[in-house]
A tleap script that builds the chain and sets N, CA, C and O, in Angstrom:
source leaprc.protein.ff14SB
mol = sequence {
  NALA GLU ASN SER GLY ALA VAL ALA THR VAL
  ARG SER GLU ALA GLU GLY PRO ALA ASP HIE
  VAL THR GLY VAL GLN VAL THR ILE PRO VAL
  CSER
}
set mol.1.N position { -119.450 228.480 88.820 }
set mol.1.CA position { -118.566 226.963 88.490 }
set mol.1.C position { -117.265 226.714 89.163 }
set mol.1.O position { -116.727 225.653 89.479 }
set mol.2.N position { -116.675 228.663 89.388 }
set mol.2.CA position { -115.001 227.853 89.670 }
set mol.2.C position { -115.612 227.906 91.699 }
set mol.2.O position { -115.033 227.091 92.417 }
set mol.3.N position { -116.327 228.522 92.160 }
set mol.3.CA position { -116.113 228.311 93.333 }
set mol.3.C position { -116.745 226.892 93.909 }
set mol.3.O position { -116.551 226.547 95.074 }
set mol.4.N position { -117.562 226.062 92.924 }
set mol.4.CA position { -117.223 224.582 93.367 }
set mol.4.C position { -116.799 223.870 92.439 }
set mol.4.O position { -116.069 224.292 91.541 }
set mol.5.N position { -117.278 222.501 92.565 }
set mol.5.CA position { -116.309 221.334 92.195 }
set mol.5.C position { -116.560 220.701 90.965 }
set mol.5.O position { -117.008 221.431 90.081 }
set mol.6.N position { -116.419 219.792 90.761 }
set mol.6.CA position { -116.631 219.146 89.245 }
set mol.6.C position { -117.869 218.800 89.097 }
set mol.6.O position { -117.940 218.099 88.088 }
set mol.7.N position { -118.986 218.944 89.634 }
set mol.7.CA position { -120.203 219.065 89.655 }
set mol.7.C position { -120.836 220.486 89.291 }
set mol.7.O position { -121.866 220.627 88.631 }
set mol.8.N position { -120.154 221.391 89.759 }
set mol.8.CA position { -120.181 223.005 88.925 }
set mol.8.C position { -119.682 222.881 87.416 }
set mol.8.O position { -120.103 223.300 86.337 }
set mol.9.N position { -118.945 222.362 87.696 }
set mol.9.CA position { -118.182 222.633 85.857 }
set mol.9.C position { -119.052 221.579 84.993 }
set mol.9.O position { -118.500 221.328 83.922 }
set mol.10.N position { -120.151 220.968 85.171 }
set mol.10.CA position { -120.596 220.598 84.506 }
set mol.10.C position { -122.183 221.271 84.223 }
set mol.10.O position { -122.835 221.373 83.183 }
set mol.11.N position { -122.508 221.717 85.793 }
set mol.11.CA position { -123.828 222.767 85.397 }
set mol.11.C position { -123.393 223.998 84.488 }
set mol.11.O position { -124.024 224.430 83.523 }
set mol.12.N position { -122.421 224.381 84.893 }
set mol.12.CA position { -121.912 225.872 83.980 }
set mol.12.C position { -121.749 225.629 82.516 }
set mol.12.O position { -121.901 226.570 81.736 }
set mol.13.N position { -121.463 224.479 82.105 }
set mol.13.CA position { -121.791 224.213 81.211 }
set mol.13.C position { -123.438 224.617 80.148 }
set mol.13.O position { -123.685 225.022 79.012 }
set mol.14.N position { -124.060 224.281 81.136 }
set mol.14.CA position { -125.710 224.154 81.142 }
set mol.14.C position { -126.084 225.509 81.605 }
set mol.14.O position { -126.514 226.114 80.624 }
set mol.15.N position { -126.114 226.261 82.668 }
set mol.15.CA position { -126.447 227.593 83.329 }
set mol.15.C position { -125.926 228.308 82.689 }
set mol.15.O position { -126.604 228.695 81.737 }
set mol.16.N position { -124.240 228.995 82.819 }
set mol.16.CA position { -123.308 229.750 82.173 }
set mol.16.C position { -123.461 230.483 83.094 }
set mol.16.O position { -123.438 229.736 84.073 }
set mol.17.N position { -123.632 231.663 83.489 }
set mol.17.CA position { -123.412 232.666 84.494 }
set mol.17.C position { -123.973 232.428 85.267 }
set mol.17.O position { -123.170 232.652 86.173 }
set mol.18.N position { -125.182 231.974 85.916 }
set mol.18.CA position { -125.918 231.958 86.720 }
set mol.18.C position { -125.520 230.857 87.467 }
set mol.18.O position { -126.127 230.600 88.507 }
set mol.19.N position { -124.461 230.069 87.042 }
set mol.19.CA position { -123.920 228.994 88.183 }
set mol.19.C position { -122.191 229.525 88.840 }
set mol.19.O position { -121.459 229.095 89.732 }
set mol.20.N position { -122.109 230.551 87.933 }
set mol.20.CA position { -121.129 231.756 88.792 }
set mol.20.C position { -121.423 232.471 89.717 }
set mol.20.O position { -120.624 232.852 90.573 }
set mol.21.N position { -122.608 232.750 89.671 }
set mol.21.CA position { -123.103 233.663 90.497 }
set mol.21.C position { -123.398 233.532 91.653 }
set mol.21.O position { -123.180 234.281 92.605 }
set mol.22.N position { -124.232 231.951 91.567 }
set mol.22.CA position { -124.852 231.496 93.160 }
set mol.22.C position { -123.996 230.633 93.244 }
set mol.22.O position { -124.144 230.278 94.413 }
set mol.23.N position { -122.903 229.813 92.689 }
set mol.23.CA position { -121.827 229.560 93.011 }
set mol.23.C position { -122.118 227.946 93.251 }
set mol.23.O position { -121.981 227.135 92.336 }
set mol.24.N position { -122.511 227.595 94.509 }
set mol.24.CA position { -122.563 225.676 94.934 }
set mol.24.C position { -124.027 225.760 94.850 }
set mol.24.O position { -124.618 224.748 94.473 }
set mol.25.N position { -124.737 226.868 95.158 }
set mol.25.CA position { -126.373 227.167 95.650 }
set mol.25.C position { -127.102 226.248 94.252 }
set mol.25.O position { -128.134 225.577 94.253 }
set mol.26.N position { -126.025 226.547 92.994 }
set mol.26.CA position { -126.905 226.389 91.948 }
set mol.26.C position { -126.926 224.713 91.713 }
set mol.26.O position { -127.743 224.066 91.058 }
set mol.27.N position { -125.793 224.248 92.444 }
set mol.27.CA position { -125.111 222.946 91.802 }
set mol.27.C position { -126.203 221.784 92.816 }
set mol.27.O position { -126.949 220.876 92.448 }
set mol.28.N position { -125.894 222.285 94.097 }
set mol.28.CA position { -126.347 221.347 94.919 }
set mol.28.C position { -128.340 221.286 94.503 }
set mol.28.O position { -128.552 220.079 94.621 }
set mol.29.N position { -129.320 221.754 94.232 }
set mol.29.CA position { -130.636 221.752 94.115 }
set mol.29.C position { -130.684 220.840 92.785 }
set mol.29.O position { -131.510 219.928 92.746 }
set mol.30.N position { -129.735 221.084 91.588 }
set mol.30.CA position { -130.023 219.632 91.099 }
set mol.30.C position { -129.984 218.301 90.943 }
set mol.30.O position { -130.538 217.450 90.247 }
set mol.31.N position { -128.830 218.386 92.145 }
set mol.31.CA position { -128.729 217.248 92.315 }
set mol.31.C position { -129.759 216.202 93.707 }
set mol.31.O position { -129.587 214.988 93.818 }
savepdb mol mol.pdb
quit
């Protein structure tokens, strides 16, 4: 979440630690 932008903040709410570990890569495929 912290590695990415606003989208990551939304994803971190749903994904949790997964967003923190993978960073942007977890946010992009969801879009």
